[in-house]
C-alpha positions, 0 to 999 in steps of 0.5 A: 505242673502238668495240666491234666485237663487239656485234650489229648489232641489238637492245638494247646489253648493260647495263654489268655484262654489258659489263664481264664479257664484254668482248672485250679480250685482251692480245697474246701474247708477254709474258714475264718471270722470274715465271710468271703466276698463273692463278686459276680454279675454272671453266674455259671451253671453246670447245664441248661436244665440247671439254668432253667431251674434255678431260683434265687428268691427263696435263697436255694440258688444263684442265677445272676449277681444282681439277685444275690451271692453267698455274701449277700445271702449271708447278710440277709440271714444274719439281718433276719435273725437280728430283726426276728424275721424269716425273709430279708431283701437288701436294697441300694439304700434305706430310701430305696427299700421304702420305695420298693415297698411302695411300688410293690404293694400300691396301685392306682386308687390305693390309700397310703398312711404316713405319720406326720413326722415321717422321714422327709424323703418318704413324704416327698416320694408320696407327694410326687411319684405316688400321687402321679400314679393315682395313689392317695396319701393321708397323714396321721398324728403318730401319738393319737391312735384314735384319730389314726383309726378314723382315716382307715377304710377299705382302700387302705393298703399300706400304713407306714410307722416310724419309731421314733420320729427320725428328727422330732423323736416322738415315740408312737403308740405302736401297739395302739396303732397296730391294734387299731389298723388290724381291727379297722383295716385288716387288708393293709400291710403295716410297714415300720421304718425301724432304722432308730430301733436297729433290731435292738431297741424293741421287737418289731414282730413281737409287740405284745398283745392287743385288747382282744389278746391277739399278738401284735407285730408289723408285717415289714421292718425296713432298715437303713443299714447305712446307719447303725449296721454299717457303723462307719458312715461310708456306705449306703444300703437298706433292707426289708424284713418280713415273716410272711412268705407271700409278702416276701414273694411279692417284694422279691418279684418287685425287687427283681423287676426293678434291678435293685442290687447292692455291691459285694464290698458294701455287704462285706462292710456291713458284715464286718460291722454287725458283730459290734453293733450291739456294743456301739448301739449301747455306747451311743445310747448311754452317751445320748442319754448323758448329754440329754440329761445335761442339756435338760439341766441347761434348759432349766436355767433361766435365760437358756437358749434351750426350751426342751430336750427331745429324747424318748427315755426323757419323761417330758419327751413326746411318747415317753410312756410309749417308749418305756412300755416297750423298749430296752434302748433308746439309740444315739439321737437327741433333739434340742428345741430352741426357745422361740423367744430368743432374739434372731429365732432360727439364727441362734440355732444355726450359730449354735451348729456352726460353733460346734467343734466335735459335731460335724454338720451333716445328715445320717447317723450311726457312725463314729463321728457325732453330727448336728443339723438345724431344722425348722419345725414346719419342715418336719410336722407340716400339718401343724407343728407342736414345736414352738422354736427351731430344732437341732438334731444331735447324732451321737458318735463314738467320741468321749461323752465328756468332750461332747458335753463340753462342745455343746456348752461352748457352742451355747455360749457362742450362740448366745452372743 
């Protein structure tokens, strides 16, 4: 096949040049279920003027692979639809998304509010890097909106919410907390770690109305895509979703300065997982409720190692009324509080975890394999834990729930020996 693009005069280019600058372009119009994977560090421009005028933050063009490709822009658009947002940014992990929010919105002399049951790495970031940067951090009881209000002041710039708590699974009074913050600290940005809800359990940007009749919603929804959206336990990614263009511009500018990029193959994997997200979430929710009910029956048995089952859909779980008033679903997590009077205390909980056969020991959730992790209550609620015994968080995968129930039963027998 003749190459009509070669200049009519001069020596023919060498084979490497001909391969690199080959003129063939596939015809337009190809379409399929999978989104094509666009990989790039360098992005080509037709002219110097185009190079200088193209912007990426508003998704109107491409400048450099770090700032997005058609593949990552597609994922951001689909996540915006999932969360009811207008703008989404991707980050290398859920924690990276949290750190981006903190760095973009806080400065020396500002005050940050964290729930006392906050995701532990977020607390560690506040206690180390943010403290060194002159940022003050206060913690609050996620179930006490009135006490929360007493911590708010003119220096409050960022408030983190978490629903539900990632280990102890208290469901906060989101409406009460947001209404209080809007009234007493209108200058503060309200950010929600929405990983548990996954954009499915409730609408973070539409929480109903406050006492004054004004609509309630968070400013930012941060999501560890590592978990339910990816669904395979095989990648790390985070997202930041918002509706306000000005807030998005601040976050996008910091995102670019910090050089936060994600790999195209990981983006592809999340895009592949999104269509099945509602089905997987519903299945893991149903299995978690079944296991929680079984464990609650075990807890009612005299001499049981289990003192209480923490799961937002359980009537005796902290914050249940707030969950029931707001949520459509309850994710695939439950936590067992072990009886403190059991001999050997925490060691019984650890023996239980090590005796499990289908549950593997490991962090995270949302994948196909069920997971178990033991915790000491003071690790999770250092300001004063309301939990008396050691905790074991169970993250439900996609196994048959009957097998998981039998696994828990045999592990309890092993732990009691």
